[in-house]
C-alpha angles and dihedrals in degrees: 000000000000089000091050092050092049092050098045099040096036095230127134099210123062121162145167093037106183132169111228127217124243132057120087098207105046144023117254122199136182124206141162117244118186088340096309126104119242134182124225124190121193118206118235122224092250094048114138094215133053102233091218086068089050089053090054091049091050091052090051092045093053091050090050093053098255110147103243139141114277115247112238099175149327127227118198092197120178132324092010095298105144128200118205116201120198139167119270116255114201118223144078131296103173107109096209091059094043092052099042113025115097090221090070096045094105091045092052092057094066102024098097091054093044089050091051093050092048090053092050092052091049092050091052092065112107108246090225090066090073113049115201099044116124133204115245127210091219099190094044092047096057092039088058094044093051091049092050093059093054093212122141111245107158092176092058090047089053091050093048090052092049092048092050092049095047100038111139128222092239099120103159110151124214142141109290125188093221097207106043105152144105107306091043094059125083108215128188131182090285097049134254111027101166145349111228141177102056096174095120097047113139144137114285148112114320091225089067091075091046093049093045091056088057098051109124093237090064094053089072093210097317118132090221111096102208103079089314092286107079149002128282088245092057092049093048095044092056092043095048092046092052097039100038091235133128105218115165136211089250090058090046092055095070091054093045091054089046090050092055091050091046093052090047092054090043089055089056090049092052093048091050090058087059099039093048091054092240091119116007106208138152088210093057091046091051091050088054090058089060093070090094091055089061092048088054092047091050092054089053094045095048089048090055095252097119 
């Protein structure tokens, strides 16, 4: 990694190279280059996203006013394994600390609105600015994945039926982050400092990001539905004000239900990586055990208790 950083950034001195924990699909490193910290992420062979596309998205996001790490360089390496190098953004990402520590109390007050405005700026980017992004039929994708596993999940089948019957005609297509939630936000004492982890970025409906932020799993025990820090109304008000839209809580509901289903199927996918022996991991096995949480959350959501 030190050699890669020297070559890409053109600097002779690289120190304090340390691999960080977290992230099941890529390696993340921190190092000091000419006295300043940088972050390097190395793509894994099974990664869903070419990190060169992520670099292009980050450039566009920065230009659009989305708080995001600045791209310093990209190394294409060998055998298609790409390393993305960005500036270091100080702050906290651990949801438990952000939701409970007194130091982040002032940041929590405005975080839902900041999150909504960041989403709106991202969704304003013209899709043509980032070649390589593909549109995803979200409902069809997770229908196919669930069928491939051949496991009985009646709750997911019920949710899929409800989603198909209540699907709206709102088909606006834009760049969506795909995983914009606590854990993928760097927060400092003033609030949102950067949106990170762009691996799932794709073309889709803007309400997907809004609904995903409200999925119960990403509230981390907080009673507040919007990322555990605010109300749906606060999130939507900031988004609509920034984007010039008029989305409602009723429209958000479909995407929140979809988000619960999506996370449930993703939990199965993660567990299958462990159970198949492809990637033996306690973390993946533990994620697999969370399938039942999403089944429970779907029953509550479909019953109107969301």
